[in-house]
Biopython code that builds the backbone (N, CA, C, O; Angstrom):
import numpy as np
from Bio.PDB.StructureBuilder import StructureBuilder

atoms = [
    (1, "UNK", "N", (0.848, -1.167, 0.000)),
    (1, "UNK", "CA", (0.000, 0.000, 0.000)),
    (1, "UNK", "C", (0.897, 1.234, 0.000)),
    (1, "UNK", "O", (1.811, 1.350, 0.817)),
    (2, "UNK", "N", (0.635, 2.126, -0.897)),
    (2, "UNK", "CA", (1.369, 3.391, -0.955)),
    (2, "UNK", "C", (0.367, 4.509, -0.730)),
    (2, "UNK", "O", (-0.652, 4.590, -1.416)),
    (3, "UNK", "N", (0.658, 5.360, 0.224)),
    (3, "UNK", "CA", (-0.202, 6.500, 0.543)),
    (3, "UNK", "C", (0.667, 7.744, 0.648)),
    (3, "UNK", "O", (1.799, 7.672, 1.126)),
    (4, "UNK", "N", (0.152, 8.872, 0.210)),
    (4, "UNK", "CA", (0.821, 10.152, 0.380)),
    (4, "UNK", "C", (0.296, 10.760, 1.673)),
    (4, "UNK", "O", (-0.915, 10.871, 1.865)),
    (5, "UNK", "N", (1.203, 11.153, 2.557)),
    (5, "UNK", "CA", (0.834, 11.703, 3.857)),
    (5, "UNK", "C", (1.415, 13.100, 3.967)),
    (5, "UNK", "O", (2.610, 13.302, 3.749)),
    (6, "UNK", "N", (0.576, 14.058, 4.304)),
    (6, "UNK", "CA", (1.035, 15.440, 4.491)),
    (6, "UNK", "C", (1.581, 15.624, 5.902)),
    (6, "UNK", "O", (1.086, 15.026, 6.857)),
    (7, "UNK", "N", (2.604, 16.457, 6.015)),
    (7, "UNK", "CA", (3.188, 16.806, 7.303)),
    (7, "UNK", "C", (2.994, 18.302, 7.491)),
    (7, "UNK", "O", (3.355, 19.094, 6.621)),
    (8, "UNK", "N", (2.415, 18.694, 8.646)),
    (8, "UNK", "CA", (2.161, 20.121, 8.859)),
    (8, "UNK", "C", (3.425, 20.835, 9.354)),
    (8, "UNK", "O", (4.473, 20.213, 9.526)),
    (9, "UNK", "N", (3.311, 22.147, 9.579)),
    (9, "UNK", "CA", (4.476, 22.957, 9.972)),
    (9, "UNK", "C", (5.070, 22.540, 11.312)),
    (9, "UNK", "O", (6.235, 22.830, 11.581)),
    (10, "UNK", "N", (4.289, 21.865, 12.159)),
    (10, "UNK", "CA", (4.800, 21.385, 13.452)),
    (10, "UNK", "C", (5.450, 20.008, 13.333)),
    (10, "UNK", "O", (5.995, 19.495, 14.311)),
    (11, "UNK", "N", (5.397, 19.403, 12.137)),
    (11, "UNK", "CA", (5.984, 18.087, 11.938)),
    (11, "UNK", "C", (5.009, 16.951, 12.211)),
    (11, "UNK", "O", (5.397, 15.782, 12.202)),
    (12, "UNK", "N", (3.746, 17.286, 12.453)),
    (12, "UNK", "CA", (2.744, 16.277, 12.746)),
    (12, "UNK", "C", (2.216, 15.680, 11.445)),
    (12, "UNK", "O", (1.959, 16.399, 10.479)),
    (13, "UNK", "N", (2.059, 14.367, 11.430)),
    (13, "UNK", "CA", (1.461, 13.718, 10.278)),
    (13, "UNK", "C", (0.323, 12.828, 10.758)),
    (13, "UNK", "O", (0.306, 12.401, 11.912)),
    (14, "UNK", "N", (-0.616, 12.553, 9.883)),
    (14, "UNK", "CA", (-1.750, 11.700, 10.216)),
    (14, "UNK", "C", (-1.726, 10.486, 9.309)),
    (14, "UNK", "O", (-1.750, 10.606, 8.084)),
    (15, "UNK", "N", (-1.679, 9.305, 9.933)),
    (15, "UNK", "CA", (-1.737, 8.077, 9.145)),
    (15, "UNK", "C", (-3.176, 7.838, 8.710)),
    (15, "UNK", "O", (-4.094, 8.013, 9.512)),
    (16, "UNK", "N", (-3.393, 7.446, 7.471)),
    (16, "UNK", "CA", (-4.752, 7.182, 7.013)),
    (16, "UNK", "C", (-5.423, 6.091, 7.860)),
    (16, "UNK", "O", (-4.771, 5.170, 8.351)),
    (17, "UNK", "N", (-6.749, 6.226, 8.012)),
    (17, "UNK", "CA", (-7.520, 5.306, 8.850)),
    (17, "UNK", "C", (-7.294, 3.852, 8.454)),
    (17, "UNK", "O", (-7.129, 2.996, 9.322)),
    (18, "UNK", "N", (-7.285, 3.565, 7.166)),
    (18, "UNK", "CA", (-7.090, 2.190, 6.688)),
    (18, "UNK", "C", (-5.734, 1.642, 7.143)),
    (18, "UNK", "O", (-5.638, 0.481, 7.542)),
    (19, "UNK", "N", (-4.703, 2.458, 7.085)),
    (19, "UNK", "CA", (-3.362, 2.033, 7.497)),
    (19, "UNK", "C", (-3.304, 1.821, 9.006)),
    (19, "UNK", "O", (-2.708, 0.851, 9.473)),
    (20, "UNK", "N", (-3.927, 2.734, 9.782)),
    (20, "UNK", "CA", (-3.964, 2.564, 11.248)),
    (20, "UNK", "C", (-4.686, 1.277, 11.619)),
    (20, "UNK", "O", (-4.265, 0.556, 12.524)),
    (21, "UNK", "N", (-5.770, 0.995, 10.917)),
    (21, "UNK", "CA", (-6.527, -0.225, 11.191)),
    (21, "UNK", "C", (-5.687, -1.467, 10.890)),
    (21, "UNK", "O", (-5.657, -2.404, 11.689)),
    (22, "UNK", "N", (-5.011, -1.479, 9.752)),
    (22, "UNK", "CA", (-4.173, -2.630, 9.372)),
    (22, "UNK", "C", (-3.016, -2.834, 10.346)),
    (22, "UNK", "O", (-2.646, -3.971, 10.641)),
    (23, "UNK", "N", (-2.441, -1.731, 10.849)),
    (23, "UNK", "CA", (-1.327, -1.823, 11.797)),
    (23, "UNK", "C", (-1.794, -2.060, 13.224)),
    (23, "UNK", "O", (-1.000, -2.435, 14.087)),
    (24, "UNK", "N", (-3.080, -1.842, 13.474)),
    (24, "UNK", "CA", (-3.601, -2.011, 14.828)),
    (24, "UNK", "C", (-3.179, -0.890, 15.762)),
    (24, "UNK", "O", (-3.024, -1.104, 16.964)),
    (25, "UNK", "N", (-2.993, 0.310, 15.212)),
    (25, "UNK", "CA", (-2.601, 1.449, 16.048)),
    (25, "UNK", "C", (-3.715, 2.484, 16.064)),
    (25, "UNK", "O", (-4.437, 2.663, 15.083)),
    (26, "UNK", "N", (-3.837, 3.161, 17.205)),
    (26, "UNK", "CA", (-4.798, 4.259, 17.328)),
    (26, "UNK", "C", (-4.171, 5.320, 18.211)),
    (26, "UNK", "O", (-2.951, 5.338, 18.377)),
    (27, "UNK", "N", (-4.967, 6.196, 18.776)),
    (27, "UNK", "CA", (-4.442, 7.290, 19.590)),
    (27, "UNK", "C", (-3.720, 6.847, 20.842)),
    (27, "UNK", "O", (-3.034, 7.655, 21.467)),
    (28, "UNK", "N", (-3.852, 5.588, 21.231)),
    (28, "UNK", "CA", (-3.213, 5.094, 22.452)),
    (28, "UNK", "C", (-1.939, 4.303, 22.175)),
    (28, "UNK", "O", (-1.403, 3.669, 23.084)),
    (29, "UNK", "N", (-1.456, 4.326, 20.968)),
    (29, "UNK", "CA", (-0.266, 3.560, 20.603)),
    (29, "UNK", "C", (0.846, 4.488, 20.141)),
    (29, "UNK", "O", (0.633, 5.673, 19.884)),
    (30, "UNK", "N", (2.028, 3.919, 20.044)),
    (30, "UNK", "CA", (3.166, 4.657, 19.522)),
    (30, "UNK", "C", (3.612, 4.026, 18.214)),
    (30, "UNK", "O", (3.420, 2.831, 17.988)),
    (31, "UNK", "N", (4.201, 4.834, 17.367)),
    (31, "UNK", "CA", (4.766, 4.362, 16.113)),
    (31, "UNK", "C", (6.249, 4.720, 16.129)),
    (31, "UNK", "O", (6.620, 5.839, 16.485)),
    (32, "UNK", "N", (7.080, 3.781, 15.748)),
    (32, "UNK", "CA", (8.527, 3.997, 15.695)),
    (32, "UNK", "C", (8.887, 4.421, 14.277)),
    (32, "UNK", "O", (8.506, 3.757, 13.313)),
    (33, "UNK", "N", (9.614, 5.514, 14.147)),
    (33, "UNK", "CA", (10.099, 5.985, 12.852)),
    (33, "UNK", "C", (11.592, 5.679, 12.785)),
    (33, "UNK", "O", (12.368, 6.098, 13.644)),
    (34, "UNK", "N", (11.976, 4.940, 11.751)),
    (34, "UNK", "CA", (13.377, 4.548, 11.596)),
    (34, "UNK", "C", (13.873, 4.982, 10.218)),
    (34, "UNK", "O", (13.231, 4.719, 9.201)),
    (35, "UNK", "N", (15.014, 5.642, 10.204)),
    (35, "UNK", "CA", (15.599, 6.058, 8.930)),
    (35, "UNK", "C", (16.324, 4.871, 8.312)),
    (35, "UNK", "O", (17.142, 4.226, 8.968)),
    (36, "UNK", "N", (16.027, 4.586, 7.058)),
    (36, "UNK", "CA", (16.684, 3.493, 6.337)),
    (36, "UNK", "C", (17.301, 4.047, 5.056)),
    (36, "UNK", "O", (17.113, 5.219, 4.727)),
    (37, "UNK", "N", (18.034, 3.208, 4.339)),
    (37, "UNK", "CA", (18.612, 3.630, 3.063)),
    (37, "UNK", "C", (17.522, 3.984, 2.055)),
    (37, "UNK", "O", (17.747, 4.790, 1.152)),
    (38, "UNK", "N", (16.333, 3.378, 2.211)),
    (38, "UNK", "CA", (15.245, 3.610, 1.276)),
    (38, "UNK", "C", (14.341, 4.765, 1.685)),
    (38, "UNK", "O", (13.507, 5.190, 0.885)),
    (39, "UNK", "N", (14.476, 5.285, 2.894)),
    (39, "UNK", "CA", (13.630, 6.375, 3.368)),
    (39, "UNK", "C", (13.306, 6.194, 4.839)),
    (39, "UNK", "O", (14.158, 5.781, 5.627)),
    (40, "UNK", "N", (12.073, 6.506, 5.204)),
    (40, "UNK", "CA", (11.640, 6.395, 6.595)),
    (40, "UNK", "C", (10.726, 5.184, 6.736)),
    (40, "UNK", "O", (9.765, 5.037, 5.981)),
    (41, "UNK", "N", (11.019, 4.328, 7.690)),
    (41, "UNK", "CA", (10.204, 3.161, 7.978)),
    (41, "UNK", "C", (9.392, 3.451, 9.229)),
    (41, "UNK", "O", (9.953, 3.770, 10.277)),
    (42, "UNK", "N", (8.072, 3.341, 9.125)),
    (42, "UNK", "CA", (7.187, 3.505, 10.272)),
    (42, "UNK", "C", (6.672, 2.128, 10.648)),
    (42, "UNK", "O", (6.233, 1.358, 9.793)),
    (43, "UNK", "N", (6.731, 1.826, 11.957)),
    (43, "UNK", "CA", (6.192, 0.544, 12.420)),
    (43, "UNK", "C", (5.599, 0.736, 13.805)),
    (43, "UNK", "O", (6.001, 1.619, 14.562)),
    (44, "UNK", "N", (4.630, -0.118, 14.116)),
    (44, "UNK", "CA", (4.007, -0.056, 15.433)),
    (44, "UNK", "C", (5.078, -0.300, 16.481)),
    (44, "UNK", "O", (5.946, -1.154, 16.300)),
    (45, "UNK", "N", (5.020, 0.440, 17.568)),
    (45, "UNK", "CA", (6.019, 0.312, 18.618)),
    (45, "UNK", "C", (5.390, 0.076, 19.968)),
    (45, "UNK", "O", (4.200, 0.321, 20.168)),
    (46, "UNK", "N", (6.194, -0.401, 20.889)),
    (46, "UNK", "CA", (5.749, -0.653, 22.254)),
    (46, "UNK", "C", (6.823, -0.129, 23.197)),
    (46, "UNK", "O", (8.015, -0.304, 22.947)),
    (47, "UNK", "N", (6.403, 0.511, 24.273)),
    (47, "UNK", "CA", (7.350, 0.943, 25.297)),
    (47, "UNK", "C", (6.958, 0.334, 26.625)),
    (47, "UNK", "O", (5.780, 0.082, 26.877)),
    (48, "UNK", "N", (7.924, 0.101, 27.458)),
    (48, "UNK", "CA", (7.707, -0.470, 28.775)),
    (48, "UNK", "C", (8.352, 0.430, 29.818)),
    (48, "UNK", "O", (9.475, 0.900, 29.634)),
    (49, "UNK", "N", (7.640, 0.666, 30.910)),
    (49, "UNK", "CA", (8.263, 1.452, 31.973)),
    (49, "UNK", "C", (9.395, 0.663, 32.624)),
    (49, "UNK", "O", (9.282, -0.548, 32.818)),
    (50, "UNK", "N", (10.453, 1.331, 32.951)),
    (50, "UNK", "CA", (11.608, 0.692, 33.580)),
    (50, "UNK", "C", (11.935, 1.444, 34.857)),
    (50, "UNK", "O", (11.995, 2.674, 34.864)),
    (51, "UNK", "N", (12.146, 0.704, 35.936)),
    (51, "UNK", "CA", (12.553, 1.326, 37.187)),
    (51, "UNK", "C", (13.978, 0.887, 37.493)),
    (51, "UNK", "O", (14.272, -0.309, 37.504)),
    (52, "UNK", "N", (14.845, 1.829, 37.736)),
    (52, "UNK", "CA", (16.211, 1.523, 38.147)),
    (52, "UNK", "C", (16.223, 1.590, 39.670)),
    (52, "UNK", "O", (15.939, 2.633, 40.258)),
    (53, "UNK", "N", (16.554, 0.473, 40.295)),
    (53, "UNK", "CA", (16.465, 0.379, 41.749)),
    (53, "UNK", "C", (17.686, 0.969, 42.438)),
    (53, "UNK", "O", (18.826, 0.675, 42.080)),
    (54, "UNK", "N", (17.426, 1.794, 43.419)),
    (54, "UNK", "CA", (18.494, 2.356, 44.237)),
    (54, "UNK", "C", (18.911, 1.309, 45.271)),
    (54, "UNK", "O", (18.223, 0.307, 45.467)),
    (55, "UNK", "N", (20.036, 1.553, 45.922)),
    (55, "UNK", "CA", (20.489, 0.643, 46.983)),
    (55, "UNK", "C", (19.446, 0.561, 48.100)),
    (55, "UNK", "O", (19.214, -0.507, 48.667)),
    (56, "UNK", "N", (18.827, 1.692, 48.405)),
    (56, "UNK", "CA", (17.787, 1.732, 49.440)),
    (56, "UNK", "C", (16.598, 0.843, 49.044)),
    (56, "UNK", "O", (16.067, 0.107, 49.875)),
    (57, "UNK", "N", (16.186, 0.916, 47.771)),
    (57, "UNK", "CA", (15.056, 0.111, 47.296)),
    (57, "UNK", "C", (15.430, -1.370, 47.288)),
    (57, "UNK", "O", (14.592, -2.206, 47.624)),
    (58, "UNK", "N", (16.645, -1.715, 46.922)),
    (58, "UNK", "CA", (17.095, -3.109, 46.941)),
    (58, "UNK", "C", (17.083, -3.652, 48.370)),
    (58, "UNK", "O", (16.691, -4.795, 48.602)),
    (59, "UNK", "N", (17.514, -2.830, 49.324)),
    (59, "UNK", "CA", (17.487, -3.247, 50.729)),
    (59, "UNK", "C", (16.047, -3.479, 51.191)),
    (59, "UNK", "O", (15.781, -4.392, 51.973)),
    (60, "UNK", "N", (15.137, -2.664, 50.714)),
    (60, "UNK", "CA", (13.722, -2.844, 51.044)),
    (60, "UNK", "C", (13.216, -4.194, 50.518)),
    (60, "UNK", "O", (12.492, -4.901, 51.219)),
    (61, "UNK", "N", (13.595, -4.546, 49.297)),
    (61, "UNK", "CA", (13.223, -5.859, 48.753)),
    (61, "UNK", "C", (13.784, -6.982, 49.617)),
    (61, "UNK", "O", (13.085, -7.950, 49.914)),
    (62, "UNK", "N", (15.051, -6.852, 50.020)),
    (62, "UNK", "CA", (15.679, -7.875, 50.859)),
    (62, "UNK", "C", (14.929, -8.043, 52.176)),
    (62, "UNK", "O", (14.669, -9.168, 52.604)),
    (63, "UNK", "N", (14.582, -6.932, 52.819)),
    (63, "UNK", "CA", (13.824, -7.005, 54.077)),
    (63, "UNK", "C", (12.478, -7.700, 53.874)),
    (63, "UNK", "O", (12.075, -8.543, 54.676)),
    (64, "UNK", "N", (11.801, -7.340, 52.810)),
    (64, "UNK", "CA", (10.508, -7.940, 52.518)),
    (64, "UNK", "C", (10.649, -9.449, 52.300)),
    (64, "UNK", "O", (9.852, -10.235, 52.812)),
    (65, "UNK", "N", (11.667, -9.842, 51.541)),
    (65, "UNK", "CA", (11.900, -11.269, 51.275)),
    (65, "UNK", "C", (12.222, -12.020, 52.561)),
    (65, "UNK", "O", (11.723, -13.124, 52.779)),
    (66, "UNK", "N", (13.049, -11.429, 53.409)),
    (66, "UNK", "CA", (13.400, -12.079, 54.675)),
    (66, "UNK", "C", (12.174, -12.241, 55.562)),
    (66, "UNK", "O", (12.010, -13.277, 56.206)),
    (67, "UNK", "N", (11.306, -11.225, 55.606)),
    (67, "UNK", "CA", (10.085, -11.316, 56.399)),
    (67, "UNK", "C", (9.178, -12.418, 55.857)),
    (67, "UNK", "O", (8.609, -13.182, 56.636)),
    (68, "UNK", "N", (9.037, -12.510, 54.546)),
    (68, "UNK", "CA", (8.202, -13.547, 53.938)),
    (68, "UNK", "C", (8.779, -14.927, 54.217)),
    (68, "UNK", "O", (8.035, -15.857, 54.528)),
    (69, "UNK", "N", (10.093, -15.070, 54.109)),
    (69, "UNK", "CA", (10.729, -16.362, 54.386)),
    (69, "UNK", "C", (10.586, -16.757, 55.853)),
    (69, "UNK", "O", (10.386, -17.933, 56.157)),
    (70, "UNK", "N", (10.685, -15.800, 56.756)),
    (70, "UNK", "CA", (10.550, -16.126, 58.175)),
    (70, "UNK", "C", (9.143, -16.622, 58.477)),
    (70, "UNK", "O", (8.980, -17.497, 59.328)),
    (71, "UNK", "N", (8.131, -16.096, 57.814)),
    (71, "UNK", "CA", (6.762, -16.588, 58.013)),
    (71, "UNK", "C", (6.620, -18.019, 57.513)),
    (71, "UNK", "O", (5.946, -18.834, 58.142)),
    (72, "UNK", "N", (7.249, -18.325, 56.388)),
    (72, "UNK", "CA", (7.186, -19.685, 55.834)),
    (72, "UNK", "C", (7.916, -20.652, 56.757)),
    (72, "UNK", "O", (7.423, -21.750, 57.015)),
    (73, "UNK", "N", (9.082, -20.260, 57.256)),
    (73, "UNK", "CA", (9.858, -21.131, 58.146)),
    (73, "UNK", "C", (9.091, -21.397, 59.434)),
    (73, "UNK", "O", (9.123, -22.513, 59.952)),
    (74, "UNK", "N", (8.402, -20.385, 59.957)),
    (74, "UNK", "CA", (7.623, -20.524, 61.192)),
    (74, "UNK", "C", (6.482, -21.524, 61.006)),
    (74, "UNK", "O", (6.203, -22.317, 61.906)),
    (75, "UNK", "N", (5.834, -21.494, 59.868)),
    (75, "UNK", "CA", (4.721, -22.402, 59.593)),
    (75, "UNK", "C", (5.162, -23.847, 59.466)),
    (75, "UNK", "O", (4.380, -24.745, 59.777)),
    (76, "UNK", "N", (6.375, -24.106, 59.024)),
    (76, "UNK", "CA", (6.872, -25.469, 58.833)),
    (76, "UNK", "C", (7.208, -26.155, 60.136)),
    (76, "UNK", "O", (7.199, -27.385, 60.189)),
    (77, "UNK", "N", (7.505, -25.416, 61.190)),
    (77, "UNK", "CA", (7.937, -26.036, 62.453)),
    (77, "UNK", "C", (6.829, -26.695, 63.179)),
    (77, "UNK", "O", (7.043, -27.256, 64.254)),
]
sb = StructureBuilder()
sb.init_structure("model")
sb.init_model(0)
sb.init_chain("A")
sb.init_seg("    ")
for serial, (resi, resn, name, xyz) in enumerate(atoms, 1):
    if name == "N":
        sb.init_residue(resn, " ", resi, " ")
    sb.init_atom(name, np.array(xyz, "f"), 0.0, 1.0, " ", f" {name:<3s}", serial, name[0])
structure = sb.get_structure()
């Protein structure tokens, strides 16, 4: 499918409804734009939140795990 898409002065473009439907993207999705030798490749994209744990947060996990393990050990006796 080849479609001509206009880009406004802010750089915003609108994918045709038929193309959005085929790709399964709507206002709640992201599209990845990748520059290739042939031009620009647009594809449906997914992002995932990532948390980088501080030493304090890691210690909190350790405390929680130790508390959970102590409850399990107590029940076995």
